[in-house]
C-alpha positions in Angstrom: 113.9 26.5 203.1 114.2 23.2 205.0 116.0 23.4 208.3 119.4 21.8 208.7 117.9 19.8 211.6 115.4 18.2 209.1 113.8 15.3 210.9 112.0 12.4 209.4 110.0 9.7 211.1 108.2 6.8 209.3 106.2 4.1 210.8 106.3 1.0 208.6 103.4 -1.4 208.2 103.9 -4.9 206.8 102.4 -6.6 203.8 99.1 -5.6 202.4 98.2 -3.6 205.4 100.6 -1.0 204.3 98.8 -0.7 201.0 95.3 -0.1 202.3 93.8 3.3 202.1 93.1 4.9 205.4 90.8 7.9 206.0 91.1 10.9 208.2 87.6 11.1 209.7 88.0 14.0 212.1 90.5 16.8 212.8 90.4 18.9 215.9 93.0 21.5 217.0 93.6 23.4 220.3 96.2 26.1 220.9 97.4 27.9 224.0 100.5 30.0 224.9 103.3 28.6 222.8 101.8 25.1 222.3 99.2 23.4 220.2 97.7 20.0 219.9 96.0 18.3 216.9 93.9 15.2 217.2 93.7 13.2 214.0 91.1 10.5 214.0 92.0 7.8 211.5 90.4 4.6 210.3 93.6 2.7 211.3 97.3 3.0 212.1 98.8 5.2 209.3 102.5 5.5 208.3 103.5 9.2 208.7 106.5 11.4 208.3 107.1 15.0 209.4 109.5 17.8 208.8 109.8 21.5 209.5 110.2 24.5 207.3 111.2 28.2 207.7 110.0 31.4 206.1 107.4 31.2 207.6 107.8 28.6 210.3 105.8 25.5 209.4 105.4 21.9 210.6 104.4 19.4 207.9 102.9 16.0 208.6 102.3 13.6 205.7 99.9 10.7 206.2 100.8 8.0 203.7 98.0 6.4 201.6 95.4 8.5 203.4 92.3 10.3 202.2 90.1 13.0 203.8 86.8 11.5 205.0 83.5 12.8 203.6 82.7 16.2 205.0 86.0 16.6 206.9 86.6 20.2 207.8 89.8 22.0 208.7 89.2 24.0 211.9 90.1 27.7 212.1 92.8 28.6 214.6 94.4 31.7 216.0 97.2 32.5 218.4 100.7 30.8 218.3 99.3 28.3 215.8 98.3 30.6 213.0 96.9 28.4 210.3 96.2 24.7 209.4 96.0 23.6 205.8 95.4 20.2 204.2 95.9 18.8 200.7 96.5 15.6 198.8 100.0 15.0 197.5 100.9 13.4 194.1 102.3 10.4 195.9 99.0 9.7 197.6 99.9 11.2 201.0 97.5 13.5 202.8 99.5 16.5 203.9 98.8 18.7 206.9 100.7 22.0 207.2 100.7 23.8 210.6 101.9 27.4 210.4 103.3 28.7 213.7 104.6 32.0 215.0 108.0 30.5 215.8 110.0 27.3 215.3 108.2 24.2 216.5 109.2 20.8 218.0 106.8 17.9 217.4 105.8 15.0 219.5 103.5 12.1 218.4 101.5 9.5 220.3 98.7 7.1 219.4 95.4 6.5 221.1 93.0 3.7 220.5 89.4 4.6 219.6 86.3 2.5 219.4 86.6 2.5 215.6 90.1 3.3 214.4 93.1 5.1 215.9 93.9 8.7 216.9 97.2 10.3 216.1 97.9 13.1 218.6 100.4 15.7 217.4 101.8 18.0 220.0 103.6 21.2 218.8 105.6 23.4 221.1 107.8 26.4 220.5 111.5 25.6 220.4 113.3 27.1 223.4 110.0 28.5 224.9 110.3 29.6 228.5 108.5 27.3 231.0 105.5 28.8 232.7 105.5 27.4 236.3 101.8 27.9 237.0 100.7 25.9 234.0 103.6 23.6 233.4 102.8 21.1 236.1 99.3 20.6 234.7 100.4 20.7 231.1 102.7 17.7 231.6 100.2 15.6 233.4 98.9 12.4 231.8 95.6 10.6 232.0 93.0 9.1 229.7 90.4 11.2 227.9 86.9 11.8 229.2 84.5 10.4 226.6 81.2 12.1 225.8 78.8 10.5 223.4 76.8 13.1 221.5 73.4 11.8 220.3 71.8 14.0 217.5 68.1 13.0 217.8 66.1 11.4 215.0 67.6 11.0 211.5 67.0 9.2 208.3 63.4 8.1 207.8 62.6 9.8 211.2 62.5 13.5 210.6 61.4 14.4 214.2 59.4 17.6 214.6 58.7 19.5 211.4 58.5 23.3 211.7 57.8 26.3 209.5 58.9 26.0 205.9 59.5 22.3 206.3 62.4 22.7 208.8 63.2 19.2 210.1 64.3 18.5 213.6 66.8 15.8 212.5 68.9 18.3 210.5 69.0 20.8 213.4 70.0 18.2 216.0 72.8 16.9 213.7 74.2 20.4 213.1 74.2 21.2 216.8 75.6 17.8 217.6 78.5 18.2 215.2 79.3 21.6 216.6 79.2 20.2 220.2 81.5 17.3 219.2 84.1 19.7 217.7 84.1 21.8 220.9 84.7 18.6 223.0 87.4 17.4 220.7 89.2 20.7 220.9 89.4 20.4 224.6 92.5 18.6 225.8 91.5 15.6 227.9 88.1 15.1 226.2 87.0 13.0 223.3 83.6 13.0 221.5 81.9 10.1 219.9 78.6 10.4 218.0 75.7 8.0 217.7 75.2 9.3 214.1 77.3 11.8 212.0 75.0 11.6 208.9 71.3 11.6 208.0 70.7 8.0 209.1 68.2 6.3 211.4 69.6 4.8 214.6 67.2 2.9 216.9 66.8 4.4 220.3 68.3 1.6 222.3 71.1 1.3 219.9 72.1 4.9 220.7 72.4 3.9 224.4 74.4 0.8 223.4 76.8 2.9 221.3 77.6 5.0 224.4 78.2 1.8 226.4 80.4 0.3 223.7 82.5 3.5 223.6 82.8 3.5 227.4 81.3 7.0 227.6 81.5 9.0 230.8 78.5 11.0 229.7 75.6 10.7 227.1 74.1 13.9 225.7 71.0 13.6 223.5 70.1 16.7 221.4 66.5 17.4 220.4 64.1 20.2 219.5 60.8 20.4 221.3 57.2 21.0 220.1 54.1 22.4 221.7 50.6 23.4 220.8 51.3 26.9 222.0 53.4 28.7 219.3 54.6 31.3 221.8 56.5 29.0 224.0 60.3 29.0 223.4 63.5 28.0 225.2 65.5 25.1 226.3 64.8 22.3 228.7 67.0 19.6 230.2 65.8 16.1 231.1 67.2 13.1 232.9 65.7 9.7 233.5 62.9 9.2 235.9 62.6 6.0 237.8 58.9 6.3 238.5 57.6 8.2 235.5 57.6 11.8 234.4 58.0 14.8 236.7 54.8 16.3 235.4 52.3 15.8 232.7 54.1 17.9 230.1 57.3 15.9 230.6 55.4 12.7 230.1 53.9 13.9 226.8 57.4 14.9 225.6 58.8 11.5 226.5 56.0 9.7 224.7 56.6 11.8 221.6 60.3 11.1 221.5 60.0 7.4 222.4 57.4 7.0 219.6 60.3 7.7 217.1 61.1 3.9 217.1 58.0 3.2 215.0 59.8 4.8 212.1 62.4 2.0 212.2 59.8 -0.7 211.8 60.2 -2.0 215.3 59.0 -1.2 218.8 61.9 -1.1 221.2 60.0 0.0 224.3 60.7 -2.7 226.9 58.1 -4.7 228.7 57.6 -4.1 232.4 60.0 -6.9 233.3 62.7 -5.6 230.9 62.3 -2.1 232.2 62.5 -3.2 235.8 65.8 -5.0 235.1 67.3 -1.9 233.7 66.0 0.7 236.2 66.0 -1.2 239.5 69.2 -1.3 241.5 71.7 0.9 243.3 73.8 1.3 240.1 70.9 2.9 238.3 70.0 5.2 241.3 73.6 6.3 241.5 73.7 7.0 237.8 70.6 9.1 237.9 72.1 11.1 240.8 75.2 11.8 238.7 73.0 12.6 235.8 71.2 15.2 237.9 74.4 17.0 238.8 75.6 17.0 235.2 72.3 18.2 233.9 72.1 21.1 236.5 75.6 22.2 235.3 74.4 22.3 231.7 71.1 24.0 232.5 73.0 26.7 234.5 75.3 27.3 231.5 72.3 27.6 229.2 70.7 30.1 231.6 73.9 32.2 231.4 74.3 32.0 227.7 73.6 35.0 225.5 70.8 34.6 222.9 69.8 31.2 224.2 66.4 31.3 226.0 65.5 28.8 228.7 61.8 27.7 229.2 62.1 25.5 232.3 64.6 26.5 235.0 64.8 23.2 236.7 65.9 19.8 235.5 63.0 17.6 234.5 62.7 13.8 234.7 61.0 11.5 232.2 61.3 7.9 231.0 63.2 8.5 227.8 64.5 5.3 226.3 67.9 6.7 225.3 68.6 7.7 229.0 68.2 4.2 230.4 71.8 3.2 230.6 72.4 1.8 234.2 76.0 3.0 234.3 76.4 6.1 232.1 75.1 9.5 233.3 72.7 10.7 230.6 70.7 13.8 229.7 68.4 14.9 227.0 68.4 18.5 225.9 65.4 20.0 224.2 67.3 23.0 222.7 64.2 25.1 221.8 60.6 24.8 220.5 60.1 24.2 216.8 56.5 25.2 217.2 57.5 28.8 217.6 58.1 30.0 214.0 60.7 32.6 214.9 62.7 30.0 217.0 62.4 27.4 214.2 64.0 29.8 211.8 66.7 30.8 214.3 67.6 27.1 214.8 68.6 26.9 211.2 71.2 29.7 211.7 74.8 28.7 212.3 75.4 31.4 214.9 72.4 30.2 217.0 73.4 26.6 216.7 77.0 27.5 217.8 75.6 29.5 220.8 73.6 26.5 221.9 76.6 24.1 221.4 78.9 26.4 223.3 76.5 26.7 226.2 76.1 22.9 226.5 79.9 22.4 226.2 80.5 25.0 229.0 78.1 23.1 231.3 79.8 19.7 230.5 83.3 21.2 231.0 82.3 22.7 234.4 80.8 19.4 235.5 83.9 17.3 234.7 86.2 19.9 236.2 84.3 19.5 239.5 83.7 15.8 239.1 86.5 14.2 237.0 86.4 10.5 236.6 89.3 8.6 238.1 92.3 8.0 235.9 91.5 10.9 233.5 93.6 13.9 232.7 91.0 16.1 234.4 91.4 14.1 237.6 95.2 14.6 237.4 94.8 18.3 236.8 92.4 18.7 239.7 94.7 16.9 242.0 97.6 19.2 240.9 95.5 22.3 241.5 94.6 21.1 245.0 98.2 20.3 245.7 99.2 23.8 244.6 96.5 25.3 246.8 97.7 23.3 249.8 101.4 24.2 249.2 100.5 27.9 248.8 98.5 28.0 252.0 101.2 26.1 253.9 103.7 28.7 252.7 
């Protein structure tokens, strides 16, 4: 039955804007203790209403005039937030139902995205006891850390082709999507993608997408290739100012950079253009930050179960997509397609998830240790340090 304290909230839009059809393009959910947070990425501001139900406890959010975007998936949840369901209503509203273990209070906020808007729905148990150790951090505010995920190749550029016609572009997209979902589920983080479909995106355009989205980190996902079919495992690269670290790295870079010929154009810069991007203190500082982030990801890959690592040091090579002068960037060769057994494993969801989780753990560890100023992570780190100082003083 509907609670006596039924609550209704409707944001009105004027004129024709209220009649347009919006799309829910991505849904991510995180839950902890007696709280949960849902991030709803929408094509624009969307009128919504919400109410709560009992037997079982549910929170219902209706998005007026909204449709689910192509391929949208509802994440699985567990804990205090037991279930999330989605369905289209006869009146044209897209309904989200959050089933909780106890009565929930809801709080809403909007966040501007590069393309569209994000509606953040915070759910918390009514009358839940405050947990002092976490409460100070939980109530902190700050902007999201933005990570641009770049699934390599795509469209008319299949990348490396392995046994049974396995194409690199499909593997990188699958791993990239999984990584993006993990990032979005982490409070204080936001993932953007250079491509979320089987389309071709020129190499320099991928870098420009990260710059447009004001990314704090750029992560390009690839699958390696080698003449030796017995070599397997991951490698992590960052940009080199003066060429490749070794001959193998140079060959890999040339192979990946050659992908631009599939787009009918050559985007490799002239020596003057290259110099204008690479030279300068800003570029050197960015490469230094890239190295720290890449080492964190490599360390996480080394500790991950089921994920082999071929080279246990960060390599450097002149990849086009890594040439942003301001955004720390890395390219991860997740494995070798030339090993038939690894190529087949790369098509398996469990292996893709293992790789994505390892990369995410490395990214998370890096930003917890090196949070950008003004972010929620920076506020959390400052709060932890304050608690440590207060504890030692006591």
